C-alpha positions as CSV (number, residue, x, y, z in Angstrom):
1,M,0.0,0.0,0.0
2,T,1.1,3.6,-0.5
3,M,1.7,6.2,2.1
4,Q,-1.6,7.7,1.2
5,D,-3.4,4.4,1.8
6,L,-1.7,4.0,5.2
7,C,-2.6,7.6,6.2
8,E,-6.2,7.1,5.2
9,R,-6.4,3.7,7.0
10,F,-5.2,5.2,10.3
11,N,-6.4,8.8,9.8
12,V,-2.9,10.2,10.3
13,S,-0.7,12.6,8.3
14,P,2.3,11.6,6.2
15,R,4.4,13.5,8.8
16,T,3.1,11.2,11.5
17,I,4.2,8.1,9.5
18,H,7.6,9.6,8.9
19,D,7.9,10.4,12.7
20,W,7.0,6.8,13.6
21,V,9.6,5.5,11.2
22,Q,12.3,7.8,12.6
23,R,11.4,6.8,16.2
24,D,11.5,3.1,15.3
25,I,7.8,2.6,16.0
26,M,7.5,1.0,12.6
27,P,10.0,-0.2,10.1
28,H,11.2,1.8,7.1
29,P,9.0,1.3,4.0
30,F,9.9,-1.2,1.4
31,G,11.4,0.1,-1.8
32,G,13.3,3.0,-0.2
33,R,12.2,6.6,0.1
34,G,10.0,8.6,-2.2
35,P,7.4,7.5,-4.7
36,G,8.8,3.9,-4.8
37,A,8.1,3.4,-1.1
38,Y,5.4,1.0,-0.1
39,Y,4.0,-0.5,3.1
40,G,2.8,-3.9,4.0
41,Q,1.3,-6.0,6.8
42,V,4.3,-5.5,9.0
43,H,3.8,-1.7,8.9
44,V,0.0,-2.1,9.6
45,E,0.8,-4.4,12.6
46,A,3.4,-2.0,14.0
47,I,0.9,0.9,13.8
48,E,-1.9,-1.2,15.4
49,A,0.5,-2.2,18.2
50,W,1.5,1.4,18.8
51,L,-2.1,2.6,18.9
52,D,-3.0,-0.2,21.2
53,H,-0.2,0.8,23.6
54,R,-1.4,4.3,23.7
55,H,-5.0,3.1,24.3
56,H,-3.9,1.0,27.2
57,F,-2.3,3.9,29.1
58,V,1.3,2.9,28.3
59,S,3.3,5.9,27.2
60,G,4.8,5.5,23.8
61,K,8.1,6.7,25.1
62,D,8.1,3.9,27.8
63,A,7.1,1.3,25.2
64,V,9.9,2.3,22.8
65,A,12.4,2.4,25.7
66,F,11.4,-1.1,26.9
67,C,11.7,-2.5,23.3
68,A,15.2,-0.9,22.9
69,E,16.4,-2.2,26.3
70,N,15.1,-5.7,25.6
71,G,16.0,-6.0,21.9
72,I,12.4,-6.6,20.8
73,T,10.0,-5.1,18.3
74,L,6.9,-3.1,19.3
75,R,4.8,-5.9,17.9
76,E,6.6,-8.4,20.2
77,Y,6.1,-6.1,23.1
78,H,2.4,-5.9,22.3
79,L,2.2,-9.7,22.3
80,L,4.0,-9.8,25.7
81,R,1.5,-7.3,27.1
82,E,-1.5,-9.2,25.8
83,R,-0.2,-12.5,27.3
84,A,0.6,-10.9,30.7
85,V,-2.8,-9.3,30.9
86,R,-4.5,-12.5,29.8
87,D,-2.5,-14.8,32.1
88,F,-1.8,-12.7,35.1
89,G,-4.0,-9.6,34.8
90,I,-0.9,-7.3,34.7
91,G,1.1,-5.3,32.3
92,V,4.7,-5.8,31.2
93,A,6.0,-2.3,31.8
């Protein structure tokens, strides 16, 4: 999908997408920068995980810091949080 498709799907601006890429919230687009760039399921899942973290009262800064400290992706962090909440009724960080 294109940048425009991604923006419309999540109701965000291109600047927000660029910011998320720069902050390692989502991976860089496939095909490089510019008009050849495209986004796939991995980008959609990263955005969904990010939005879910924000919804569940985890600061984005804390989530990104936890991922960096533990060498995991935001998607993996999201799965850890889901499992902890489901199994123990608690959050990860």
